[in-house]
C-alpha positions as CSV (number, residue, x, y, z in Angstrom):
1,X,0.0,0.0,0.0
2,X,1.2,3.5,-0.9
3,X,1.7,6.2,1.7
4,X,-1.7,7.6,2.7
5,X,-3.0,10.8,1.2
6,X,-2.9,13.5,3.9
7,X,-6.0,15.6,4.1
8,X,-7.8,18.2,6.2
9,X,-11.2,16.6,5.4
10,X,-12.5,13.4,3.9
11,X,-16.2,13.1,3.0
12,X,-17.7,9.7,2.9
13,X,-20.6,9.9,0.4
14,X,-21.0,11.7,-2.9
15,X,-24.7,12.4,-2.8
16,X,-26.2,15.9,-2.7
17,X,-25.4,16.5,1.0
18,X,-21.8,15.2,0.5
19,X,-21.4,17.5,-2.5
20,X,-22.8,20.5,-0.6
21,X,-20.4,19.6,2.3
22,X,-17.6,20.2,-0.2
23,X,-18.9,23.7,-0.9
24,X,-19.4,24.7,2.7
25,X,-15.9,23.5,3.6
26,X,-14.4,25.2,0.6
27,X,-15.9,28.5,1.7
28,X,-13.9,28.0,4.9
29,X,-10.7,27.2,3.0
30,X,-10.9,23.5,3.8
31,X,-10.1,21.2,0.9
32,X,-12.1,17.9,0.7
33,X,-11.5,14.4,-0.7
34,X,-14.7,12.5,-1.4
35,X,-15.2,8.7,-1.3
36,X,-18.2,6.8,-2.5
37,X,-19.1,3.1,-2.9
38,X,-21.1,3.8,-6.1
39,X,-19.3,4.1,-9.4
40,X,-20.7,7.6,-10.2
41,X,-21.3,10.8,-8.3
42,X,-24.9,11.5,-7.0
43,X,-25.9,8.9,-4.5
44,X,-29.6,8.1,-4.3
45,X,-30.5,10.9,-6.7
46,X,-28.6,9.2,-9.5
47,X,-29.1,5.6,-8.6
48,X,-32.8,5.7,-7.6
49,X,-34.5,8.6,-9.2
50,X,-32.2,10.4,-11.7
51,X,-35.1,11.6,-13.9
52,X,-37.9,12.0,-11.4
53,X,-38.9,15.5,-10.3
54,X,-37.9,17.0,-6.9
55,X,-40.1,19.9,-5.7
56,X,-38.6,20.8,-2.3
57,X,-35.2,22.3,-3.1
58,X,-35.2,26.0,-2.1
59,X,-35.5,28.4,-5.1
60,X,-35.9,25.5,-7.6
61,X,-39.6,24.9,-8.2
62,X,-38.7,21.6,-9.8
63,X,-35.6,19.7,-10.8
64,X,-34.6,16.1,-11.5
65,X,-32.1,14.2,-9.4
66,X,-29.7,14.4,-12.3
67,X,-30.1,18.2,-12.6
68,X,-29.6,18.7,-8.9
69,X,-26.4,16.8,-8.9
70,X,-25.2,18.6,-12.0
71,X,-25.8,21.9,-10.4
72,X,-24.1,20.9,-7.2
73,X,-21.0,19.8,-9.2
74,X,-20.9,23.1,-11.0
75,X,-21.2,24.9,-7.6
76,X,-18.2,23.1,-6.1
77,X,-15.9,23.4,-9.2
78,X,-13.9,26.3,-7.7
79,X,-12.8,24.0,-4.8
80,X,-11.5,21.2,-7.1
81,X,-12.5,18.2,-4.9
82,X,-10.9,14.9,-5.6
83,X,-13.3,11.9,-6.0
84,X,-12.6,8.3,-5.3
85,X,-15.6,6.2,-6.6
86,X,-16.5,2.6,-6.7
87,X,-14.9,1.9,-3.3
88,X,-16.2,2.0,0.3
89,X,-14.2,2.9,3.4
90,X,-13.4,-0.5,4.8
91,X,-11.8,0.7,8.0
92,X,-11.3,3.9,10.0
93,X,-8.9,4.2,13.0
94,X,-7.9,7.2,15.0
95,X,-4.1,7.6,15.3
96,X,-2.1,8.8,18.3
97,X,-1.9,12.3,16.8
98,X,-5.7,12.5,16.6
99,X,-5.9,12.1,12.8
100,X,-7.9,9.3,11.2
101,X,-6.5,6.6,9.0
102,X,-9.1,5.5,6.4
103,X,-8.5,2.5,4.1
104,X,-10.9,1.8,1.2
105,X,-11.9,-1.5,-0.4
106,X,-9.5,-0.6,-3.2
107,X,-6.6,-0.2,-0.7
108,X,-6.5,3.6,-1.1
109,X,-5.5,5.2,2.2
110,X,-6.1,8.6,3.7
111,X,-4.8,10.3,6.8
112,X,-7.3,13.0,7.6
113,X,-7.8,15.5,10.4
114,X,-11.6,15.4,10.1
115,X,-14.1,13.0,8.6
116,X,-17.6,13.8,7.4
117,X,-20.0,10.9,7.0
118,X,-22.6,11.8,4.4
119,X,-23.4,8.2,3.4
120,X,-27.2,8.6,3.1
121,X,-28.9,5.5,4.5
122,X,-25.6,3.6,4.2
123,X,-23.4,2.2,1.5
124,X,-25.5,1.0,-1.4
125,X,-24.9,-2.6,-2.4
126,X,-26.5,-4.1,-5.5
127,X,-29.2,-6.6,-4.9
128,X,-27.8,-9.9,-6.0
129,X,-29.0,-12.8,-8.2
130,X,-28.8,-15.8,-6.0
131,X,-28.3,-18.8,-8.3
132,X,-25.9,-21.7,-7.9
133,X,-22.5,-21.1,-9.5
134,X,-22.8,-17.4,-9.9
135,X,-20.1,-16.2,-7.5
136,X,-17.0,-17.1,-9.6
137,X,-18.6,-15.4,-12.7
138,X,-19.1,-12.0,-11.0
139,X,-16.7,-9.5,-12.7
140,X,-16.0,-12.0,-15.5
141,X,-19.3,-12.6,-17.2
142,X,-21.8,-11.4,-14.6
143,X,-21.9,-7.7,-13.8
144,X,-23.9,-5.5,-11.3
145,X,-22.2,-2.3,-12.6
146,X,-20.9,-1.3,-16.0
147,X,-17.6,0.4,-15.7
148,X,-16.2,-0.2,-19.2
149,X,-19.0,-0.2,-21.7
150,X,-16.6,-0.9,-24.6
151,X,-16.0,-4.5,-23.3
152,X,-19.5,-5.4,-24.3
153,X,-19.3,-4.3,-27.9
154,X,-20.2,-7.2,-30.2
155,X,-21.3,-9.4,-27.4
156,X,-24.6,-11.3,-26.8
157,X,-25.9,-9.4,-23.7
158,X,-28.7,-10.3,-21.4
159,X,-29.9,-7.5,-19.1
160,X,-32.1,-8.2,-16.0
161,X,-34.2,-5.6,-14.3
162,X,-37.0,-3.1,-14.9
163,X,-35.7,0.2,-13.6
164,X,-33.8,3.1,-15.1
165,X,-30.4,1.4,-15.0
166,X,-31.6,-1.7,-16.8
167,X,-33.4,0.2,-19.5
168,X,-30.7,2.9,-19.9
169,X,-28.1,0.2,-20.6
170,X,-30.4,-1.8,-22.9
171,X,-30.9,1.3,-25.0
172,X,-27.1,2.1,-24.9
173,X,-26.1,-1.3,-26.1
174,X,-28.9,-1.8,-28.7
175,X,-26.6,-0.5,-31.5
176,X,-23.2,-1.9,-30.4
177,X,-23.9,-5.4,-29.0
178,X,-24.4,-8.4,-31.1
179,X,-27.8,-8.8,-29.4
180,X,-29.6,-7.4,-26.4
181,X,-32.2,-9.3,-24.4
182,X,-34.0,-7.6,-21.6
183,X,-35.6,-9.8,-18.9
184,X,-38.0,-8.5,-16.3
185,X,-40.5,-10.4,-14.1
186,X,-43.5,-8.4,-15.4
187,X,-44.4,-6.2,-18.3
188,X,-44.3,-3.0,-16.2
189,X,-41.3,-0.9,-15.7
190,X,-40.1,1.6,-13.1
191,X,-38.2,3.8,-15.4
192,X,-38.5,7.2,-17.2
193,X,-41.5,7.1,-19.6
194,X,-39.3,8.1,-22.5
195,X,-37.0,5.2,-21.8
196,X,-39.8,2.7,-21.7
197,X,-41.3,4.1,-25.0
198,X,-37.9,3.9,-26.7
199,X,-37.3,0.4,-25.4
200,X,-40.6,-0.8,-26.8
201,X,-39.9,0.9,-30.1
202,X,-36.6,-0.9,-30.4
203,X,-38.3,-4.2,-29.5
204,X,-40.7,-3.7,-32.4
205,X,-37.8,-3.1,-34.7
206,X,-36.0,-6.2,-33.5
207,X,-33.1,-4.3,-31.9
208,X,-34.0,-5.5,-28.4
209,X,-35.6,-8.8,-27.3
210,X,-37.9,-8.5,-24.3
211,X,-38.7,-11.6,-22.2
212,X,-41.1,-11.5,-19.3
213,X,-40.0,-14.0,-16.7
214,X,-37.2,-14.9,-14.4
215,X,-33.8,-16.6,-14.7
216,X,-33.9,-20.0,-12.9
217,X,-30.6,-21.5,-13.8
218,X,-27.1,-20.7,-15.0
219,X,-25.8,-23.2,-17.6
220,X,-22.0,-23.4,-17.2
221,X,-19.5,-25.4,-19.2
222,X,-15.7,-25.5,-18.3
223,X,-16.1,-22.6,-16.0
224,X,-17.8,-20.4,-18.6
225,X,-21.4,-19.2,-18.6
226,X,-22.8,-20.3,-21.9
227,X,-26.6,-19.9,-21.5
228,X,-29.3,-19.3,-18.9
229,X,-32.7,-20.9,-18.3
230,X,-35.6,-18.5,-18.2
231,X,-39.0,-19.3,-16.9
232,X,-41.9,-17.2,-18.3
233,X,-45.1,-16.2,-16.5
234,X,-46.9,-19.3,-17.8
235,X,-44.2,-21.6,-16.4
236,X,-42.6,-22.5,-19.6
237,X,-38.8,-22.6,-19.7
238,X,-36.4,-21.7,-22.5
239,X,-32.7,-21.7,-22.8
240,X,-31.0,-18.5,-23.9
241,X,-27.4,-18.4,-25.1
242,X,-25.3,-15.4,-24.1
243,X,-21.8,-14.0,-23.5
244,X,-22.5,-11.6,-20.6
245,X,-25.2,-11.1,-18.0
246,X,-25.9,-7.7,-16.6
247,X,-28.0,-7.5,-13.5
248,X,-29.8,-4.4,-12.3
249,X,-32.2,-5.4,-9.5
250,X,-31.7,-2.1,-7.6
251,X,-29.6,-1.2,-4.6
252,X,-29.9,-2.2,-1.0
253,X,-28.6,0.3,1.7
254,X,-26.4,-1.2,4.4
255,X,-24.5,0.5,7.2
256,X,-21.6,-1.7,6.5
257,X,-18.2,-1.1,8.1
258,X,-19.5,2.2,9.6
259,X,-21.1,0.0,12.4
260,X,-17.6,-1.0,13.5
261,X,-16.0,2.4,13.9
262,X,-16.9,2.9,17.6
263,X,-19.6,5.6,16.9
264,X,-22.8,5.8,18.8
265,X,-25.4,4.1,16.7
266,X,-29.2,4.5,17.1
267,X,-31.5,2.4,14.9
268,X,-28.8,2.0,12.2
269,X,-28.1,5.7,12.2
270,X,-25.3,7.8,13.7
271,X,-26.2,9.9,16.8
272,X,-25.1,13.5,16.5
273,X,-25.6,16.8,18.4
274,X,-27.5,19.7,16.7
275,X,-24.9,22.3,17.3
276,X,-22.0,20.8,15.4
277,X,-23.5,17.6,13.9
278,X,-20.5,15.9,15.6
279,X,-20.6,12.2,16.4
280,X,-19.5,10.6,19.6
281,X,-15.9,10.9,18.3
282,X,-14.3,14.4,18.2
283,X,-13.4,15.3,14.6
284,X,-16.0,13.0,13.0
285,X,-19.2,14.6,11.8
286,X,-22.3,13.0,10.3
287,X,-24.7,14.8,8.0
288,X,-27.8,13.9,5.9
289,X,-29.9,10.7,6.2
290,X,-27.1,8.8,8.0
291,X,-27.5,10.8,11.2
292,X,-30.2,10.9,13.9
293,X,-31.2,13.5,16.5
294,X,-34.4,14.7,18.2
295,X,-36.7,16.1,15.5
296,X,-34.7,14.7,12.6
297,X,-36.3,15.0,9.2
298,X,-34.8,13.1,6.2
299,X,-34.9,15.9,3.7
300,X,-32.2,17.1,1.3
301,X,-32.6,20.7,2.5
302,X,-32.1,19.5,6.2
303,X,-28.9,17.9,5.1
304,X,-27.7,21.1,3.5
305,X,-28.3,23.0,6.8
306,X,-26.4,20.3,8.7
307,X,-23.5,20.5,6.3
308,X,-23.1,24.2,6.9
309,X,-23.0,23.9,10.7
310,X,-20.7,20.9,10.5
311,X,-18.3,22.9,8.3
312,X,-18.1,25.8,10.8
313,X,-17.5,23.3,13.6
314,X,-14.7,21.6,11.7
315,X,-13.1,24.9,10.9
316,X,-13.0,25.7,14.7
317,X,-11.7,22.2,15.4
318,X,-8.9,22.5,12.9
319,X,-7.9,26.0,13.9
320,X,-8.9,26.5,17.5
321,X,-6.9,29.7,17.9
322,X,-8.4,31.3,14.8
323,X,-11.7,33.1,15.2
324,X,-14.2,31.9,12.5
325,X,-15.9,34.9,11.0
326,X,-19.3,34.5,9.4
327,X,-19.1,35.9,5.9
328,X,-21.7,36.3,3.2
329,X,-21.3,35.3,-0.4
330,X,-23.2,38.4,-1.4
331,X,-20.7,40.8,0.1
332,X,-17.4,39.1,1.0
333,X,-14.6,39.9,-1.5
334,X,-12.7,37.0,0.1
335,X,-15.4,34.5,-0.8
336,X,-15.8,36.0,-4.2
337,X,-12.1,35.4,-4.8
338,X,-12.5,31.8,-3.6
339,X,-15.5,31.3,-5.9
340,X,-13.7,32.9,-8.9
341,X,-16.4,35.6,-9.3
342,X,-16.1,39.4,-9.5
343,X,-17.2,41.4,-6.5
344,X,-20.3,43.4,-7.5
345,X,-20.2,47.2,-7.4
346,X,-23.0,48.8,-5.5
347,X,-23.9,52.4,-6.3
């Protein structure tokens, strides 16, 4: 393992609250590194409802999850955060000097003065297909995430699922794969209407094959997945040859390794105060859906408020001798410089 990356702040979670935490820390001249178990930025907004409308973000009458994440990323551009995706924090240990050593599932290590847990309802894990013989094939011919789309060009692909991810990838591969078969247990889909319409159009044109049913068996020869058995809603079974199997059954939130970090846990959430949103360990903060306190409401806007107060608390913790002055982005030339904008002239 390489020497750990030294940091003032590490944020665990790249959802909306984690992204806004970057912004609030940046205003206070604290640079953040962001780690997320998912392969892309956005948390639940991207994984669960990327194209569904959100109506309770202040000053935005309506926006999709994707649009919210895009705007948050634009907002934090001046602070140049570094993202480490597709890996969860496997361990966290406080060192003798008070800093925290974090090691990820990809053996990336950090030595940070503060930690912000913005992990939503926990680390999202894909819901698995439980069939005999599947484990050795994961990452070889069976995939729960697509990291390198080019590896599926010219392949016979079977995609399982009825949500946005399944349909998005079915549409994506329709023109590059040798064949695309979409399998779902019913002829109803929880995806964007335009994606469903496009999928059905491509089915009519023969670009995508749609099977309503469930996979009941993997047919393996010499360690290779060669075909699958699919049982339809009438109980009839057919064998379907394939090269790769992509499974999108959705995500299941799990507290995961966080439960072993010595934090006070209440009903699978991290207990915090409402002044600093500090956990039971000095220097570790928890914001967003992962935390719990009297009167807690699981709203994105509540998480934004928590991120602001946690940032000020961390600034005071990192520089106890330095007074933390509250400045406003409307008038502070210092904040304008940090944000890369010109200070307005008032007449």
